[in-house]
Structures are given as C-alpha cells and as structure tokens.
C-alpha positions as MATLAB code, in Angstrom:
seq = 'MFSRDGPRFGAPIHQRPDHIERNQCVGFFANACRQSRVDELMSGHDSTLEVEDDLLQEAIQAGRTGSVGGLTCTTDIEVIRDCNFYVVAVPTPVDKNNNPDLRPL';
ca = [
      88.471   91.008  103.153;
      84.930   92.096  102.813;
      83.634   94.979  104.909;
      80.204   96.488  104.531;
      81.229   99.794  106.131;
      84.956   99.598  105.699;
      87.752  100.478  108.047;
      86.023  100.435  111.388;
      86.558   96.711  111.169;
      88.762   96.216  108.135;
      91.625   98.583  108.779;
      92.277   97.370  112.292;
      92.480   93.799  110.995;
      94.792   94.929  108.259;
      97.127   96.505  110.872;
      97.925   93.174  112.508;
     101.594   92.535  111.586;
     101.161   88.801  111.039;
      98.266   89.479  108.688;
     100.053   92.249  106.752;
     103.169   90.214  106.139;
     101.294   87.436  104.261;
      98.274   88.994  102.512;
      96.708   91.537  100.297;
      93.510   93.019  101.716;
      90.508   94.385   99.882;
      88.028   96.609  101.747;
      84.748   96.156   99.864;
      81.928   98.641  100.498;
      78.547   97.013   99.565;
      76.809  100.311   99.324;
      77.855  102.144   96.171;
      76.780  105.423   97.888;
      79.959  104.967   99.975;
      82.178  105.750   96.962;
      83.197  109.028   98.671;
      84.488  107.009  101.673;
      86.410  104.678   99.298;
      87.869  107.733   97.576;
      88.959  109.210  100.941;
      90.630  106.018  102.067;
      92.349  105.478   98.708;
      93.710  109.007   98.996;
      95.486  107.884  102.210;
      93.298  109.597  104.834;
      90.881  108.077  107.353;
      88.566  110.728  108.749;
      87.546  108.380  111.573;
      91.144  108.542  112.773;
      91.212  104.822  113.474;
      94.241  104.389  111.200;
      97.134  106.792  111.085;
      97.551  108.353  107.659;
     101.138  107.208  107.196;
     100.249  103.555  107.853;
      97.192  103.797  105.571;
      99.267  105.443  102.831;
     101.907  102.736  103.087;
      99.283   99.985  102.798;
      97.528  101.753   99.835;
     100.861  102.137   98.052;
     101.633   98.420   98.547;
      98.163   97.593   97.197;
      98.775   99.654   94.049;
     101.967   97.786   93.334;
     100.584   94.369   94.235;
     102.987   93.988   97.183;
     102.240   91.774  100.140;
     100.635   93.849  102.872;
      98.709   95.955  100.398;
      95.281   97.370  100.906;
      92.700   98.306   98.265;
      89.280   99.764   98.867;
      86.454   99.426   96.360;
      82.710   99.286   95.668;
      83.265   96.884   92.733;
      82.159   93.382   93.763;
      84.274   91.844   90.932;
      87.421   92.853   92.887;
      86.602   90.466   95.707;
      85.375   87.582   93.598;
      88.704   85.750   93.814;
      89.384   86.416   97.497;
      89.619   83.304   99.649;
      88.835   84.759  103.071;
      85.973   87.085  103.850;
      85.197   89.122  107.008;
      81.714   90.565  107.007;
      81.164   93.632  109.212;
      77.833   95.232  109.815;
      76.866   98.174  112.028;
      75.771   97.310  115.543;
      72.405   98.874  116.429;
      72.300  100.965  119.583;
      69.464  101.947  121.912;
      68.494  105.496  122.937;
      71.407  105.518  125.475;
      73.911  104.464  122.786;
      74.247  100.980  124.282;
      74.681   98.094  121.826;
      71.406   96.308  121.030;
      72.544   92.700  120.530;
      69.032   91.165  120.273;
      69.417   90.630  116.473;
      72.298   88.286  117.188;
];
C-alpha cells in the first residue's frame, strides 16, 4: 500500500479483516520530513487516534516477523518497489469553512 500521508487512509484499509488475513501492508510516506510520523507509528502509537494502539502494535509486530497481516511504515521507496497493489492518498483541500474543495478532482 502506498500512502502519501499515512494512516488516515492506510491504517483503516489495513484494519479490514479480509485484507489483513491475506496481505502484508506497507505504509509509504513520500515526504521524508514525515520520518517522525513513521517512527511514531512503528513504535505502535497513532497520535491521530484513528487506530487503537493494541491493533497497531499487533500489525507492526506481524510486519516485523513477515507474518500475514503485517504492517510496515517507511519513507524508503525501495520498500514498495515489489508491491503489486498501490493505494495513493493525498490530502483533500478545504475552503475557509473547512468544507472539502473537490474542484481539483
């Protein structure tokens, strides 16, 4: 899995039971400045609170052992080179009232 900004899109996809049972997931952060976010996630904590720590820790541990259902987060593009399915997530711009601006679509 490729995700520009990580778990806001990637982790909820990873939580789908049918997806977890069959695949390894890689959360790729295209912006190397996001290394602190990768480090946070790989420590087993999501400060956005979109994924419970125990579920994230379980997925990270499975990723470290190469088990099905594992999750790895990285800024290294080489890690995703052999992936066969990519999900690209980009931020949605908002207007002054915080409403989504979908004109770029």
